Every structure is written in C-alpha cells, then in structure tokens.
N, C-alpha and C positions, 0 to 999 in steps of 0.2 A: 505494499500500501506506500503509494506516494507520502513525504511527510513535509511536502510545503508545497506553496503556490505559489506560482511567479506570471507576473504582467510582462512581457516584453516590449518594450518599445517599437514601435513600426519599423525605425532606423535600422534596429539592429537587423532586422528581419532582410530589410533590401541591403545590408552590408555583407549579409552572410550569404545571397544570395548573386552577391556582385566579388567577392571576395574566397568564398567556401572559407573563411580564417581561422586557423588553428582553434583560437578561445572559444568563437561562434559557432563551429564545426561538433567542439565538445560540450556547447549549451545543448544543441541541437538533438545530439546523439542519447544525453543525459535524459531531456524530456522522452526521446521514441524508446527508452528502455523504461520509463514510467518513474524516474527520480524525482521528479517534480509534476505539479498540475498546472501544465500552461492554459494563466486566463484569459480570457477575449472579450470584448464587447462587442455589442452590431454596430457602432460607431468606429472601432479602432476598426473590425474587419472590412467597415465598406474604404475606408482611409487606406487599408493595405492593400485592398482590390486597384483602388484607382493610381497610389504611387506606382505597383509594379504594373499597371499596363503602360506607362509612360515608354512610347518608345525609343526614344534618350537612353534609357535603363533597360529596356529589354536588348539592346545591340549589344549591353556589357556584361550581363546576366553570364555567369559560367554552371549557371543551374536552372534547372527549368521552374520559373515562379506558377506555371499553372499548376503544376505537380506539387507544387509545397501549397498552394492554396486548398485543395484538394486536400492535404493531410488536414493543416490549422483547421479546417470547416469540419472533418469528419473526426478530426482525436482531440481539438482543444478544448475547452471548458468555456463552455459563452456564459455569459451575467446576463440578465435580462436587459441592461445597457438603459435604464429606469432612471438612475442616480446620473444627478446633474451637482457638479459643483463647481464654481464661479469663482475666480481670484485666487483657488490656491498657487499656483504656482504663476511664475512672472512671468510664464508664455500662455495666454488663454487656451493655448492651443493641445498643451502637455494638460490641462485638465482631464481630459476624457481618459488617459492612463492612470489617475490617482482615483477618477469615480469607478474605475474597474476594477480595482486594485482594492478599493471601501467595499462595492458591493460583492464581490466575488472573497471577499476574507483573507485576502494576500497575504502571502507573508512578505513577501518582495515584489519592487517594481526593478526592475534593470534596464539601464540605459546607459549612454554618454553624453545626454543631453545635459547640461550644466544648467537649465533653469529647474532642471528636476535635481538635480542630484546635489544642488546646494540647499535643499528642505533636510536631506539625510538621511528621514522620515516624515511619515503621516499616519497619524491615527495605527502608530505601531508597526507599521510596514515600513522594513529598513528599504530603501532605497540605493540600488549598487551599481558599480560600473561590474561591464561583464566575468571583465576576471576575478572580482572579491566574490562575484555568486557563484562562479564555475568554484573557488576556494571554498568556499560553503557547502553546493552540492558532495566535492569528491571527501569533505569532513566529516560528511554522515555518514 
C-alpha cells in the first residue's frame, strides 16, 4: 500500500517527457511501482493536456505524450477539483496545485517552481524539489 500522496507540478511531467532525466525518471518509476499515489485534479489534467499539445514541445519530446496522458488518466488518483484556493501562492496559476494537494490529503507537492517552493509547506503538506522528494521516497 502506498505510504504517501503527492501532487506533481505540470512542469515536471513536461520536463520528464523532454529530457527523460534521471531524477524525474526515478520518480515516475516509483509512481509506477506504487511507492506513492500521484494526485491530480481535473483542472491540472486540462492544463497538462494543453501544454503537451503545443507543437513546439511535441517536436522536442523524447517520449510519447499521449501514452503518458493515458497512464495518468488511468492510474493517477483524481481529486474532485472543486476546491478553490485564491492568493495562497504569489503566482495565482500555482493555486491549483495547492488546492489539489489539500483536496487529496497530499503529503507532498513536488515542484521546481520558486513561487511554490518559497512556501516550504501548506497545511502540513511539504513542498519539495524533485531531488528532495526522491530522497524521501528512497528513505521509506
């Protein structure tokens, strides 16, 4: 049974598809093995699909975005997406990640976004860089 729940910033998924970097690949592997529950809200999923549909990005991806979207749609845990948090982050576009985390009782928000990282935590939810989250996963 997974011991933790995490919200992954859209930019991390995009970065994974572009670079297949070691840290993000290991986080995705942990998710696929069930080491944590990947939480996503309908607004986050809409954003992810829109970003991945950009032709400029599609030309640069080293992995199939459609395949990953299908895996996310089938294997991630969707929150209701009805909670609205306004003004928590200094960038209003980041509030959807915080709302998803609160709604899904997340343990972590994983991001490289300075506007979220500066918070360090929100309502007991740790906000970590991917490398630090990977360390938490591998310590469990």
